[in-house]
C-alpha positions in Angstrom: -9.3 50.5 32.2 -6.1 51.3 30.3 -4.9 47.7 30.8 -8.2 46.4 29.3 -7.9 48.7 26.3 -4.3 47.8 25.8 -5.2 44.0 25.8 -8.0 44.6 23.4 -5.6 46.3 20.9 -3.0 43.5 21.3 -5.6 40.8 20.7 -7.0 42.7 17.7 -3.5 42.9 16.2 -2.9 39.1 16.7 -6.1 38.2 14.9 -5.4 40.3 11.9 -4.4 38.0 9.1 -1.4 38.8 7.0 -1.8 38.1 3.3 0.6 38.4 0.5 -0.1 37.5 -3.1 2.3 35.1 -4.6 3.2 36.2 -8.2 5.1 34.4 -10.9 3.7 31.0 -10.1 1.7 29.0 -12.6 0.0 25.7 -11.7 1.5 23.3 -14.2 -1.1 21.5 -16.3 -2.0 18.0 -15.1 -1.1 15.2 -17.4 -3.5 12.2 -17.0 -1.9 8.8 -16.8 -3.6 5.6 -18.0 -4.4 3.3 -15.1 -5.2 -0.4 -15.3 -6.6 -2.4 -12.4 -7.1 -6.1 -12.7 -7.2 -8.7 -10.0 -7.5 -12.2 -11.5 -9.3 -14.7 -9.3 -8.7 -18.4 -9.8 -11.8 -20.0 -11.3 -13.5 -16.7 -12.2 -13.9 -14.6 -15.4 -11.1 -12.3 -16.2 -11.9 -8.6 -16.1 -10.0 -5.3 -15.9 -10.8 -1.6 -15.4 -9.2 1.2 -17.3 -9.2 4.9 -16.4 -7.3 8.1 -16.6 -5.8 9.5 -13.4 -7.1 12.8 -12.2 -5.8 15.8 -10.2 -6.2 15.7 -6.4 -9.3 17.9 -6.4 -11.2 15.4 -8.6 -13.7 13.0 -7.0 -13.8 10.1 -9.6 -11.4 8.9 -12.2 -12.4 9.1 -15.9 -13.2 5.6 -17.2 -11.9 4.6 -20.6 -14.3 2.8 -22.9 -12.5 3.2 -26.2 -9.5 1.0 -25.7 -8.5 -2.4 -27.2 -7.6 -4.9 -24.5 -5.9 -8.2 -25.4 -5.5 -11.1 -23.1 -2.7 -13.6 -23.3 -2.1 -16.9 -21.4 1.4 -18.3 -21.3 2.4 -16.0 -24.2 -0.4 -17.0 -26.5 -3.3 -14.7 -27.4 -6.5 -15.9 -25.8 -9.2 -13.3 -26.6 -10.1 -9.7 -26.9 -11.8 -8.3 -23.8 -15.1 -6.5 -24.4 -16.2 -3.4 -22.7 -19.3 -3.7 -20.4 -21.0 -0.4 -19.9 -22.9 -1.6 -16.9 -19.9 -2.5 -14.8 -17.4 -0.2 -16.7 -15.0 -3.2 -17.0 -13.4 -5.0 -19.9 -14.6 -8.6 -19.5 -13.7 -11.9 -21.2 -15.0 -15.4 -21.3 -11.8 -17.0 -20.1 -11.7 -18.5 -16.6 -8.5 -17.9 -14.7 -6.5 -21.1 -14.1 -3.9 -21.6 -11.4 -0.2 -22.1 -12.3 -0.5 -20.1 -15.6 0.9 -16.7 -16.5 -1.6 -14.2 -17.9 -0.6 -11.0 -19.6 -2.5 -8.0 -20.9 -1.8 -5.6 -23.7 -4.0 -2.4 -23.8 -4.0 -0.1 -26.8 -5.3 3.4 -26.0 -5.3 6.0 -28.8 -2.9 8.8 -27.9 -1.0 6.9 -25.3 1.8 4.3 -25.2 0.6 0.7 -25.1 0.0 -0.6 -21.6 1.5 -4.0 -20.7 1.3 -6.1 -17.6 1.6 -9.7 -16.5 1.0 -11.9 -13.5 1.1 -15.5 -12.4 -1.9 -17.1 -10.8 -0.8 -19.1 -7.8 -2.1 -22.5 -6.7 -4.9 -22.4 -4.1 -3.6 -22.8 -0.5 -4.4 -25.8 1.6 -5.8 -25.0 5.1 -5.5 -28.1 7.3 -7.1 -27.0 10.5 -8.3 -24.0 12.5 -8.2 -24.0 16.3 -9.8 -21.5 18.7 -7.9 -20.7 21.9 -10.2 -19.2 24.5 -7.4 -17.7 26.7 -4.5 -16.8 24.5 -3.1 -13.4 25.6 -3.6 -10.8 28.3 -3.8 -7.2 27.0 -2.5 -4.0 28.6 -5.7 -3.7 30.7 -5.3 -7.2 32.2 -8.2 -8.6 30.1 -7.9 -12.1 28.7 -8.3 -12.3 24.9 -8.7 -15.3 22.6 -6.9 -16.3 19.4 -7.3 -18.4 16.3 -4.6 -20.7 15.0 -4.5 -21.4 11.3 -2.6 -24.5 10.1 -1.7 -24.4 6.4 0.7 -26.1 3.9 3.9 -24.5 3.0 6.4 -25.3 0.2 9.8 -24.3 1.5 11.3 -24.4 -2.1 8.9 -21.8 -3.4 8.4 -18.2 -2.3 4.7 -17.7 -1.5 2.6 -14.8 -0.5 -0.6 -15.0 1.6 -3.5 -13.0 3.0 -6.1 -14.2 5.5 -9.3 -13.1 7.1 -11.7 -14.5 9.7 -15.4 -13.9 10.1 -16.3 -14.7 13.7 -19.7 -14.6 15.5 -19.5 -14.6 19.3 -22.5 -15.2 21.6 -22.2 -15.4 25.3 -24.1 -14.9 28.6 -22.9 -13.4 31.8 -23.3 -15.2 35.2 -22.7 -12.7 37.9 -23.2 -14.2 41.4 -25.3 -17.0 39.9 -27.6 -14.5 38.1 -27.8 -14.4 34.3 -28.0 -10.7 33.5 -28.2 -10.9 29.7 -27.0 -12.4 26.4 -24.4 -10.6 24.2 -23.5 -10.9 20.6 -20.5 -9.6 18.8 -19.7 -10.1 15.1 -16.1 -9.6 13.9 -14.4 -9.4 10.5 -10.7 -10.0 11.5 -8.0 -8.9 9.1 -5.3 -8.2 11.6 -3.8 -9.7 14.8 -4.5 -7.9 18.0 -1.2 -7.3 19.9 0.3 -9.8 17.6 3.0 -12.2 18.8 3.2 -14.3 15.7 6.8 -14.3 14.5 5.9 -14.2 10.8 3.6 -11.2 11.2 6.2 -9.5 13.5 8.8 -9.9 10.7 6.4 -8.2 8.3 6.3 -5.2 10.6 2.6 -5.1 10.6 -0.4 -6.8 12.4 -2.2 -7.1 9.1 -2.8 -10.7 7.9 -0.6 -10.3 4.8 2.7 -12.1 4.8 5.2 -14.2 2.8 6.8 -17.5 3.7 10.5 -16.3 3.7 11.0 -17.4 7.3 8.8 -20.4 7.3 11.0 -23.5 7.4 8.3 -26.2 8.0 6.0 -27.9 5.6 3.1 -26.8 7.8 2.9 -23.5 9.6 0.5 -22.4 12.4 -0.4 -18.8 12.1 -1.6 -17.3 15.4 -4.2 -14.5 15.1 -5.1 -12.7 18.4 -8.5 -11.0 18.7 -10.7 -9.4 21.3 -14.3 -10.4 22.1 -15.4 -6.8 22.8 -15.8 -4.6 25.9 -19.0 -6.3 27.2 -17.3 -9.7 27.2 -14.0 -8.5 28.7 -15.8 -6.9 31.7 -17.8 -10.1 32.4 -17.2 -13.0 34.8 -18.0 -16.7 34.6 -18.8 -16.5 30.9 -20.3 -19.3 28.9 -21.0 -19.1 25.2 -20.0 -20.2 21.8 -18.2 -18.8 18.7 -19.0 -19.6 15.1 -16.2 -18.8 12.6 -15.1 -19.2 9.0 -11.6 -18.6 7.6 -10.4 -17.4 4.2 -6.8 -18.0 3.2 -5.5 -16.6 -0.1 -2.4 -17.1 -2.1 -1.3 -13.9 -3.7 0.7 -13.1 -6.7 3.9 -11.1 -5.9 2.4 -8.0 -7.4 -0.7 -8.2 -5.2 1.4 -8.7 -2.1 3.5 -5.6 -2.8 0.4 -3.5 -3.7 -1.4 -4.5 -0.4 1.7 -3.9 1.7 2.2 -0.5 0.1 -1.5 0.4 0.7 -1.3 -0.5 4.3 1.1 2.4 4.8 -1.5 4.9 3.6 -3.8 6.9 5.8 -6.8 7.4 3.7 -8.4 10.9 3.9 -11.6 12.1 2.2 -11.3 14.4 -0.8 -12.5 17.5 1.1 -10.0 17.0 3.8 -7.2 16.8 1.3 -8.3 20.1 -0.2 -8.1 21.8 3.2 -4.7 20.3 4.0 -3.1 22.3 1.1 0.2 20.7 0.1 0.5 17.1 1.0 3.4 14.7 0.7 3.5 12.7 -2.6 3.1 9.0 -2.3 4.6 6.7 -5.0 2.3 3.7 -4.9 3.4 0.3 -6.2 2.5 -0.5 -9.8 3.5 -3.2 -12.2 1.9 -1.6 -15.3 4.3 -0.7 -18.1 3.6 2.8 -19.5 0.9 3.4 -16.9 -0.2 3.0 -13.3 -2.2 0.5 -11.4 -2.1 -3.2 -10.5 -2.4 -6.5 -12.5 -2.3 -9.3 -10.0 -3.9 -12.6 -9.0 -5.3 -14.4 -6.0 -6.4 -18.0 -5.3 -8.7 -18.4 -2.2 -9.4 -21.3 0.1 -12.4 -20.9 2.4 -13.0 -23.2 5.3 -16.2 -24.8 6.4 -18.2 -23.0 9.1 -16.7 -24.1 12.4 -17.9 -23.7 16.0 -16.4 -23.8 19.5 -18.5 -24.0 22.7 -17.1 -23.0 26.1 
C-alpha cells in the first residue's frame, strides 16, 4: 500500500507543470512588406497581384487596390495595368510575347517603388513521348513503367524547364484465365518515382524541374518513372491501355529558382504553425526590388493526347 501511495505522489509531481512568467520582452511590431506576384504566360494577358505581407498568425494577405502599376516591354512603357476587383489582380490588354523582356514598376503610397523584370522564353519543342511498360523494379520487386520525353535543346543557351504528365491507366486482371475485374487509375505526374534520370539526379530532386547545364545534345530524352498503383502491381497477366498528355514548359530563370526554393518547404497549416511556437525562418527567393514575391514567365508546349495498348 505504501508503495502505491508513493508512486501516486511521484506521478502527481511529474505532471505538475512548471510555469515562469517571462518579463522584459516585448513582441516587436510587424512591418508589412509589399509583395508582388506575377507569372507571365506566353500568349496570354499580363496580370499581377499586389498585397502586404502579414504576421504568421494571419490567414490571408492584405490585397492592395490603390497602387499604380506600369508595364514596360524592352524598356518602353506599354500600358498602365488596371485593378480588377473581381479577381483582385492588376490586368492589362497586352499579350505576353516570347523572346521579349517585360518589366514592372509599381508605385504604392508610403512605400518605395517596386521594380521587377523577366524574360519570356521561347516555347519548347517536344518531339516525341514514349511509354515503357517495364522500366524499373522498385524495392518491393514490383515492375513499374516510365515515360520518355524527347525535346529540343540549344547547347549555347541556358534554359530552364518544368514538365508534368496526365496519365489515365485502365487494365484488367487475368488470374488463372479468369477475368476478375477492371481497374482504373488516373495520375498527375510531377515527379519521377525512384528517378534514375541523370539530369534530375543532378538537380538533387525527383521533381520535374531542371536546367540544361549538363545536356550536351541537341535533343534530350528525359526519363520519368511512375507507378500504376497497388492494384496493378499485385496483378498478373495484365492487359490494358494508358492514355496520356504531356506539358513541357520553358521557365524564366526567376521562375526556376522560385520553384526550386519552394520544393524545399514543408507546408503546414496556419493552426499547426501557431502550436509549433517558434519556427525556423525561411528566406524565400524573390526578384522584386524593394519588396518580396516573384515576377517570372513561362512558355508551355502541350502534346496531343496519346495512347499505348499492351
